[in-house]
C-alpha positions in Angstrom: -23.4 -45.0 62.5 -20.2 -43.0 63.6 -20.6 -39.5 63.7 -17.4 -38.8 61.3 -19.6 -40.8 58.6 -22.9 -38.6 59.1 -20.8 -35.6 58.7 -19.3 -36.6 55.4 -22.7 -38.0 53.7 -24.5 -34.8 54.0 -22.1 -32.8 52.0 -21.3 -35.5 49.4 -25.2 -35.9 48.9 -25.9 -32.2 48.7 -23.1 -31.7 46.4 -24.8 -34.4 44.1 -27.9 -32.2 44.3 -25.6 -29.5 43.0 -25.0 -31.0 40.0 -28.6 -31.9 39.6 -29.7 -28.3 39.9 -26.7 -27.3 37.3 -28.0 -29.5 34.7 -31.9 -29.2 35.4 -31.7 -25.4 35.1 -29.5 -25.4 32.2 -31.9 -27.7 30.4 -34.6 -25.4 31.2 -32.8 -22.3 30.0 -32.2 -23.9 26.7 -35.3 -25.2 26.5 -36.9 -21.8 26.9 -34.6 -20.3 24.6 -34.6 -22.5 21.4 -38.8 -22.2 21.8 -38.6 -18.3 22.4 -35.5 -17.1 19.9 -34.3 -13.4 20.0 -35.8 -11.0 23.0 -37.8 -13.2 25.0 -40.0 -10.1 26.3 -41.1 -9.3 23.1 -41.0 -12.4 21.0 -44.0 -14.9 20.6 -43.5 -18.8 21.5 -43.3 -21.0 18.5 -46.2 -23.4 18.4 -44.4 -25.8 17.2 -42.0 -25.8 20.3 -44.5 -25.0 22.9 -43.9 -28.1 24.5 -40.3 -27.0 24.8 -41.7 -24.4 27.2 -44.1 -26.6 28.9 -41.2 -29.2 30.0 -39.1 -26.1 31.1 -41.5 -25.0 33.3 -42.0 -28.7 34.5 -38.1 -28.5 35.5 -37.6 -25.5 36.8 -39.3 -26.3 40.4 -37.3 -29.6 41.0 -33.8 -27.3 40.1 -35.4 -25.1 42.8 -35.4 -27.7 45.2 -32.1 -29.2 44.2 -30.7 -25.8 44.9 -31.8 -25.6 48.3 -29.7 -28.4 48.7 -26.7 -27.2 46.9 -26.6 -24.1 49.3 -26.4 -26.8 51.9 -23.5 -28.4 50.7 -21.8 -24.8 50.3 -22.2 -24.1 53.9 -21.4 -27.5 55.1 -17.9 -26.7 52.8 -17.3 -23.5 54.2 -17.5 -24.7 58.0 -18.4 -22.6 61.0 -16.1 -19.7 60.3 -18.0 -17.7 58.2 -18.6 -14.3 58.1 -22.5 -13.3 59.6 -22.6 -10.6 57.2 -21.7 -12.4 53.6 -23.4 -15.3 55.0 -26.8 -13.5 55.2 -26.4 -12.1 52.2 -25.4 -15.6 50.6 -28.8 -16.6 52.2 -30.9 -14.0 51.7 -30.1 -13.7 48.0 -30.2 -17.6 47.6 -33.8 -17.7 48.7 -35.1 -14.5 47.3 -33.5 -16.3 43.7 -35.7 -19.3 44.3 -38.9 -17.3 45.3 -38.2 -15.4 41.7 -37.8 -18.5 39.4 -41.0 -19.7 41.1 -42.7 -16.7 40.5 -41.3 -16.3 37.1 -42.1 -19.7 36.0 -45.9 -19.5 37.9 -46.0 -16.2 35.5 -45.0 -17.8 32.3 -47.4 -21.2 32.7 -50.2 -18.6 33.1 -49.2 -16.8 29.9 -48.7 -20.4 28.1 -52.6 -21.1 29.1 -54.1 -18.1 28.0 -55.4 -18.6 24.3 -54.2 -14.8 23.6 -51.0 -14.3 25.9 -51.0 -10.7 27.1 -48.2 -8.5 26.7 -48.5 -7.6 30.3 -48.2 -11.1 31.8 -45.2 -12.1 29.0 -43.3 -9.0 30.1 -44.1 -9.8 33.7 -42.4 -13.2 33.3 -39.6 -12.6 31.8 -38.9 -9.5 33.8 -38.8 -11.4 37.0 -36.6 -14.0 35.4 -34.1 -11.6 33.7 -34.2 -8.8 36.1 -34.7 -10.1 39.4 -33.8 -14.0 39.4 -30.4 -13.6 37.2 -29.3 -10.6 39.5 -30.3 -12.4 43.1 -28.1 -15.2 41.1 -25.2 -12.8 40.5 -25.4 -11.7 44.3 -25.4 -15.3 45.7 -22.1 -16.2 43.3 -20.6 -13.1 44.2 -21.5 -14.0 48.4 -20.5 -17.3 47.8 -17.1 -16.5 46.0 -15.9 -13.7 48.6 -16.7 -16.6 51.5 -14.6 -19.3 49.4 -11.9 -16.2 49.2 -11.8 -15.4 52.7 -11.6 -18.5 54.2 -9.7 -20.0 52.0 -12.1 -22.8 50.6 -11.8 -22.4 47.7 -8.6 -22.3 45.2 -7.7 -18.8 44.2 -8.7 -19.4 40.3 -12.3 -20.9 41.5 -13.0 -17.5 43.7 -12.0 -15.3 40.5 -13.9 -17.3 38.2 -16.9 -16.7 40.2 -16.5 -13.0 41.0 -16.0 -12.7 37.0 -19.4 -14.7 36.5 -21.4 -12.6 39.3 -20.3 -9.4 37.9 -21.3 -10.6 34.2 -24.7 -11.5 35.4 -25.3 -8.4 37.7 -24.4 -6.0 34.8 -25.5 -7.8 31.4 -28.6 -9.8 33.4 -30.2 -11.8 30.4 -29.7 -8.5 27.9 -27.3 -10.9 26.2 -28.8 -14.3 24.8 -27.4 -17.6 26.6 -25.8 -15.5 29.1 -28.2 -17.3 31.9 -26.5 -20.5 31.4 -23.2 -19.1 33.1 -24.8 -19.5 36.4 -25.9 -23.1 36.2 -22.4 -23.2 34.7 -20.8 -21.7 37.7 -22.8 -24.0 39.9 -21.8 -27.3 38.1 -18.2 -26.3 38.5 -18.4 -25.5 42.4 -20.5 -28.9 43.1 -18.0 -30.9 40.9 -15.2 -29.4 43.5 -16.7 -29.8 46.2 -17.4 -33.4 45.6 -13.7 -34.2 44.8 -12.6 -32.5 48.0 -15.1 -34.6 49.8 -14.3 -37.7 48.0 -10.3 -36.9 48.8 -11.0 -36.2 52.7 -13.1 -39.3 53.0 -10.7 -41.7 53.1 -7.9 -39.5 55.3 -10.8 -39.2 58.1 -11.8 -42.8 58.3 -8.0 -43.7 58.8 -7.9 -41.1 62.0 -8.4 -41.6 65.2 -12.1 -43.1 66.6 
């Protein structure tokens, strides 16, 4: 197989993984919100919708795995000219986001299996997700937008959108219900853009010199 084809397939597959991550995380957030209305830190789980929380917790690990592929798609799209400082923030925030997302899901699963859920366990799971995971997601979005704007690999409106989303997430967190959906929505837009760019570039690269 030619090297050019290898370079094309990896970002395309990772871009699809970015779409999968966005859809899975968005679905998990929606399921959690409909089963725990209002302030999730103090609310109790609707017993009739307990299945929604269980399904959301089953989805989260797959969302985290696809997110790692999404990170790969972004790095492949930016190329080798990325700034090392910003790239370090990009990678660090991405890895911490996945770690806190998994920890929050594990804590929520433990609380869910308790006959009488403790306030500590519920607050701990919510704090991990709302305060830490979403803040790391905000840093990841800001770093990605900065890389895209600095290297010119993202259109100005797309970079500006990421900056706005990142600032909202880092300031608001989960204080505003459903604001968490901004992150998977942004990831979906970025993934679709990468897929469109790779699809447009593929015919030109195939017709180039061998």
